[in-house]
N, C-alpha and C positions, 0 to 999 in steps of 0.2 A: 627216263629213271634211271638213275645209277645204283648200283648195290654198293651199299655202306655196310662193310665189315670189319671184325676185331683182326689186330696181325695175326698171321696165320703162325703157327709152332712149330711147321714142318721147317727144317735147317735151311735147306736150299731155297725154297719159298720165301724164308725169312731173310736170308741175304738178298735175293732179288728184291723183295718189297723196301728194305733198308736203303739199297744203294738208289733205288727209283726215287723214293722219298728225298734221297741227300741231292739227288739230279735236280729236283725240282726244287729244294731249298735253294741252290744255288743261283737258279733262274730268279727265283721271287724274293729273295733276302741276298742279295748280291753282296751287301756291306758286312754279313752277319749270319751266314749260312752256317748251318750245322751239319758237319761229313755225317760220312757212316759211320767212323768211330764213334764220335760223341753221340750219334743217334742209340747206337749199339750198349753205350755203358750207360745210358740215361734209362732205357729199356730195361737193366738188371734189376731195377730198382722195381719194388713190388708195386708201391705207389704210382707208377708213370704206367701208361698204356697209349695204344696207338688206333686210331680207327683208320679203314682205308676205301677211298670210292674206286670204286672200277667201272669201267664203262665196257658194254659187251662189243665187240668189233666184228663184223663179218667181211671178209676179204676173199674173193675168189674161190668161194666153197669155204673157206677154214674160217673158224670161229676160236676167239682169245679174249681174254681180258687185259684191259690196259689199266694202269693205276692212273687215275687224273687227279686225285686229291687226297687229302691227310689232315687229320689233327692228333697233336700229339699233345695229350692232357696228363694231369695228377691229379690223385684223389687223395686227399687228409684228413679222416674223419668225417664231417660232415661238409667239410669244403672241398671244391675242384676247382683247378685253374688250368685254364687253355695256355700251354705252354710253346705250341707253335699251331699254326692252320695256313694250308696252301692248296692252290689249285693249279694245277698245269695251264700256262697261260693259253695254251691251243684251245684250251676249255673253259675259260673263265667266262663269265657273265651268262651260265648255263643253270646255275643253281645249284650247282654241286655244294657250296659252302654252306648254303642254308640249308641242306640236306644232311651234310655230316653234321650240324650243329643240331638240327632237329633229332639226330638219331643217338648223338651223344647226352642232349634233354632227357630222352626215355631210358637210357641207360642209368643216369644219376638221378633221375626219381626212383627208379625201380630199386637203385641202393641207397636211397632214403638221404641223399645229400641235400644240403639246405640251400646252397649257392654255387654259382659258378663265375667266378673272375675272370679277366683277361685284361691284357694290355694291348695298346694299340698308340700308334702314333697319331698326334693331333691332326697332320695333314694327309692322313690316309682317309679321305672324307668317302670314298666307296665302302670300305671298312667297317668306317662310322655308322653308316647308313645301313649296312647288313646287319650290325649288332643291336642297332635302335630297332629293326624290324623285328630281331629275335627277342625283343625287351629285355635289352639290356640297358642299364643305365650308368651316366658317368658318374662315380662316387669319389674320384681324388683325380688330382691333376699334379703330376711332377713336372715343375717350370725347368726348361731346357735341357732334359735327361735326354735327348738322344744329341749328340753330337759328333761333327764331321769336320773335320778340315775344311778351311777356306767353305765353308758353309754357317748360315746361321742356326743355333740349336734349336730341336724342335721340342714342344712338351709331350709329354706321355700322357694319356687317358688311362684311368683304371676304370674299368666298366665292369659292373656285375648284372646277375640275373638271379633272381632268388625264386625258389622251388615253393616256400613256404609263406 
């Protein structure tokens, strides 16, 4: 079981968390990673929040918490949107993203949000399977949205989870 917590407010810890999230971003989103500056600027907005997944590590009699995943999301009135979600590759396939989304669902329901949106590449079958398990439904498709040089364009799927 991983601990899922809000972004710390302590300045030193905040900087460490943002840098670690940016490092994970660079690995899991290599073509479009958000760096520390972008993440910090986004988090200056009142509507944007960050959940962090921690794993408790025990090594040689020392215990510490390692950041293994995150979810950056925005809430605007009754609507929320996952802007980014990621898990450190060394910790993938351990249910971290599911636990993060479960915690996000709890927070959004507590705050009386009606629905949660996200966008996913149509070729990201692992993510789509996760979102379907989380009761997200495809509500729209953006044809050829993701374009890369010398590669065929990939559709973007807009998925929604309703709370009401």
